[in-house]
Backbone as ProteinMPNN parsed JSONL, in Angstrom:
{"seq_chain_A": "MNELIFEITQENDGGFVAECLTESIFTQADTWEELRKQVIDAVHGYFFDQPKPEVIHLHFVRDEILATA", "coords_chain_A": {"N_chain_A": [[-31.42, 61.79, -45.932], [-31.583, 58.621, -47.046], [-30.181, 56.187, -46.922], [-27.641, 54.196, -45.306], [-24.124, 53.262, -45.644], [-22.147, 50.706, -44.421], [-18.927, 49.529, -43.731], [-17.563, 46.444, -43.404], [-15.307, 44.588, -41.553], [-13.478, 41.573, -40.803], [-12.138, 40.574, -37.984], [-9.096, 39.016, -36.552], [-9.686, 37.329, -34.42], [-12.038, 36.317, -35.291], [-14.19, 37.814, -34.916], [-16.649, 40.56, -35.84], [-16.402, 43.913, -37.284], [-17.962, 46.834, -37.671], [-18.169, 49.838, -39.758], [-19.556, 53.086, -40.224], [-19.782, 54.716, -43.3], [-20.309, 57.386, -43.839], [-21.166, 58.48, -41.368], [-20.498, 59.026, -37.877], [-20.537, 56.309, -36.721], [-20.255, 53.189, -35.286], [-19.621, 49.807, -34.745], [-19.481, 46.489, -33.151], [-19.189, 42.879, -33.062], [-19.39, 39.293, -32.233], [-20.402, 37.496, -33.894], [-21.956, 37.195, -37.278], [-24.888, 37.448, -37.29], [-25.259, 38.613, -34.873], [-23.886, 41.09, -35.375], [-25.301, 42.26, -37.218], [-27.754, 42.838, -35.636], [-26.503, 44.685, -33.771], [-25.605, 46.767, -35.437], [-28.013, 47.932, -36.369], [-29.186, 48.613, -33.745], [-27.19, 50.435, -33.368], [-27.47, 52.34, -35.132], [-30.218, 53.308, -34.62], [-29.66, 54.419, -32.104], [-28.028, 56.504, -32.816], [-29.557, 58.141, -34.362], [-31.669, 58.977, -32.779], [-33.116, 61.085, -32.198], [-33.986, 61.892, -34.644], [-35.033, 61.604, -38.138], [-34.819, 58.316, -39.169], [-32.55, 56.489, -41.377], [-33.825, 54.657, -44.428], [-32.592, 52.362, -45.267], [-30.026, 50.013, -44.526], [-26.87, 49.439, -45.797], [-24.454, 46.655, -45.698], [-21.376, 46.188, -46.402], [-19.187, 43.82, -46.909], [-15.954, 43.613, -46.374], [-13.134, 41.902, -47.405], [-9.839, 41.118, -46.991], [-7.32, 39.429, -48.421], [-4.312, 37.997, -48.82], [-2.164, 36.484, -51.39], [0.314, 34.076, -52.138], [2.75, 34.22, -54.566], [4.396, 32.254, -55.35]], "CA_chain_A": [[-30.717, 60.739, -46.01], [-32.292, 57.347, -47.231], [-29.435, 55.038, -46.661], [-26.26, 54.163, -44.827], [-23.397, 52.131, -45.871], [-21.113, 50.237, -43.318], [-17.832, 48.747, -44.21], [-17.482, 45.227, -42.483], [-14.297, 43.806, -41.716], [-13.314, 40.424, -39.929], [-11.006, 40.519, -36.935], [-8.264, 37.95, -36.491], [-10.356, 36.361, -33.508], [-13.33, 35.86, -35.877], [-15.391, 38.833, -34.511], [-16.693, 41.587, -37.08], [-16.391, 45.419, -36.873], [-18.874, 47.709, -38.883], [-17.886, 51.327, -39.538], [-20.292, 53.719, -41.392], [-18.854, 55.61, -44.273], [-20.753, 58.649, -43.743], [-21.563, 59.108, -40.024], [-19.611, 58.609, -36.811], [-21.302, 55.207, -36.159], [-19.191, 52.139, -35.119], [-19.889, 48.871, -33.699], [-18.581, 45.124, -33.304], [-19.845, 41.736, -32.505], [-18.841, 38.001, -32.433], [-21.034, 36.733, -35.198], [-22.651, 37.903, -38.21], [-26.111, 37.778, -36.832], [-25.183, 39.5, -33.707], [-23.492, 42.283, -35.862], [-26.657, 42.859, -37.933], [-28.588, 43.498, -34.67], [-25.629, 45.632, -33.384], [-25.635, 47.935, -36.318], [-29.343, 48.432, -36.213], [-29.182, 49.323, -32.5], [-26.303, 51.752, -33.356], [-27.974, 53.402, -35.985], [-31.424, 53.927, -34.001], [-29.15, 55.117, -31.069], [-27.412, 57.631, -33.355], [-30.591, 58.895, -34.961], [-32.653, 58.862, -31.663], [-34.193, 62.131, -32.279], [-34.049, 62.324, -36.1], [-35.628, 60.446, -38.971], [-33.745, 57.198, -39.571], [-32.345, 56.014, -42.948], [-34.81, 53.572, -44.655], [-31.979, 51.271, -45.894], [-28.506, 50.064, -44.265], [-26.148, 48.31, -46.74], [-23.519, 46.198, -45.038], [-20.274, 45.967, -47.327], [-18.326, 43.253, -46.239], [-14.544, 43.6, -46.933], [-12.167, 40.887, -47.106], [-8.435, 41.349, -47.312], [-6.599, 38.31, -48.668], [-2.916, 37.791, -49.472], [-1.88, 35.224, -52.062], [1.651, 33.823, -52.257], [2.812, 33.932, -56.137], [5.326, 31.056, -55.587]], "C_chain_A": [[-31.511, 59.395, -45.916], [-31.607, 56.063, -46.937], [-28.173, 55.132, -46.164], [-25.444, 52.987, -45.397], [-22.355, 51.965, -44.758], [-20.144, 49.331, -44.126], [-17.685, 47.681, -43.018], [-16.313, 44.745, -42.665], [-14.246, 42.587, -40.52], [-12.186, 40.551, -39.191], [-10.254, 39.313, -36.928], [-8.86, 37.052, -35.502], [-11.692, 36.086, -34.207], [-14.268, 36.653, -35.679], [-15.436, 39.818, -35.921], [-16.74, 42.928, -36.526], [-17.051, 45.995, -38.062], [-18.558, 49.043, -38.484], [-18.603, 51.96, -40.591], [-19.43, 54.783, -41.971], [-19.165, 56.974, -44.166], [-21.08, 59.204, -42.404], [-20.559, 58.453, -39.026], [-20.365, 57.262, -36.129], [-20.339, 53.977, -36.33], [-19.666, 51.005, -34.174], [-19.226, 47.398, -33.989], [-19.5, 44.176, -32.616], [-19.062, 40.337, -32.816], [-19.315, 37.408, -33.463], [-21.886, 37.617, -36.006], [-23.934, 38.265, -37.886], [-26.113, 38.76, -35.777], [-24.82, 40.982, -34.251], [-24.705, 43.137, -36.535], [-27.559, 43.491, -36.708], [-27.77, 44.745, -34.133], [-25.885, 46.981, -34.226], [-27.053, 48.644, -36.41], [-29.485, 49.267, -35.102], [-28.399, 50.736, -32.515], [-26.95, 52.798, -34.207], [-29.332, 54.078, -35.267], [-30.875, 54.691, -32.829], [-28.561, 56.616, -31.65], [-28.33, 58.738, -33.895], [-31.783, 58.868, -33.862], [-33.638, 59.948, -31.947], [-34.274, 62.874, -33.678], [-34.663, 61.296, -36.91], [-34.486, 59.579, -39.313], [-33.673, 56.872, -41.027], [-33.301, 54.847, -43.053], [-33.926, 52.355, -44.926], [-30.514, 51.212, -45.116], [-28.036, 48.769, -45.159], [-24.848, 47.914, -45.802], [-22.436, 45.573, -46.075], [-19.137, 45.071, -46.583], [-16.812, 43.247, -47.009], [-13.474, 42.681, -46.399], [-10.765, 41.111, -47.853], [-7.611, 39.963, -47.382], [-5.205, 38.485, -49.358], [-2.564, 36.593, -50.005], [-0.329, 35.205, -52.236], [1.706, 33.517, -53.837], [3.651, 32.841, -56.356], [4.606, 29.723, -55.362]], "O_chain_A": [[-32.044, 59.067, -44.856], [-32.223, 55.017, -46.732], [-27.5, 56.102, -46.511], [-25.963, 51.89, -45.607], [-21.783, 52.927, -44.246], [-20.503, 48.549, -45.007], [-17.689, 48.031, -41.838], [-16.019, 44.401, -43.81], [-14.894, 42.683, -39.477], [-11.136, 40.648, -39.826], [-10.901, 38.377, -37.397], [-8.568, 35.87, -35.679], [-12.514, 35.53, -33.478], [-15.34, 36.365, -36.211], [-14.582, 39.856, -36.807], [-17.097, 43.093, -35.359], [-16.766, 45.71, -39.226], [-18.595, 49.465, -37.328], [-18.439, 51.59, -41.754], [-18.625, 55.515, -41.397], [-18.266, 57.78, -44.406], [-21.271, 60.417, -42.325], [-19.891, 57.468, -39.337], [-20.729, 57.341, -34.956], [-19.719, 53.789, -37.377], [-20.04, 51.218, -33.021], [-18.52, 47.214, -34.98], [-20.37, 44.495, -31.806], [-18.144, 40.346, -33.636], [-18.523, 36.669, -34.047], [-22.453, 38.611, -35.551], [-24.243, 39.425, -38.158], [-26.923, 39.688, -35.787], [-25.326, 41.971, -33.72], [-24.957, 44.334, -36.397], [-28.041, 44.613, -36.858], [-28.373, 45.816, -34.059], [-26.288, 48.038, -33.743], [-27.133, 49.868, -36.516], [-29.827, 50.443, -35.227], [-28.726, 51.785, -31.961], [-26.918, 53.998, -33.933], [-29.493, 55.296, -35.349], [-31.557, 55.65, -32.468], [-28.648, 57.664, -31.009], [-28.042, 59.934, -33.916], [-32.917, 58.708, -34.315], [-34.851, 59.738, -31.934], [-34.537, 64.063, -33.857], [-34.826, 60.17, -36.441], [-33.389, 60.0, -39.678], [-34.642, 56.982, -41.779], [-33.598, 54.145, -42.087], [-34.49, 51.266, -44.822], [-29.85, 52.248, -45.061], [-28.506, 47.635, -45.253], [-24.257, 48.814, -45.206], [-22.676, 44.462, -46.547], [-18.325, 45.556, -45.795], [-16.686, 42.866, -48.173], [-13.027, 42.677, -45.252], [-10.636, 41.251, -49.069], [-7.277, 39.45, -46.314], [-5.096, 39.11, -50.413], [-2.593, 35.6, -49.277], [0.259, 36.262, -52.464], [0.911, 32.74, -54.365], [3.714, 32.4, -57.504], [5.212, 28.662, -55.511]]}, "name": "protein", "num_of_chains": 1, "seq": "MNELIFEITQENDGGFVAECLTESIFTQADTWEELRKQVIDAVHGYFFDQPKPEVIHLHFVRDEILATA"}
């Protein structure tokens, strides 16, 4: 495995949640910069005794509802 993809969503309170799409890795943080560090720490912890992926993709998902009237 050379890469992991994380789906990132923003919570109502402004914080961020990251969930890996292929492994059971999940983390959260208050800021984007903090989330980036948390994702790397979570990946290192998950793969502590295995080769780590070379690339981590952060895919930010934004859900927006627009009124038609």
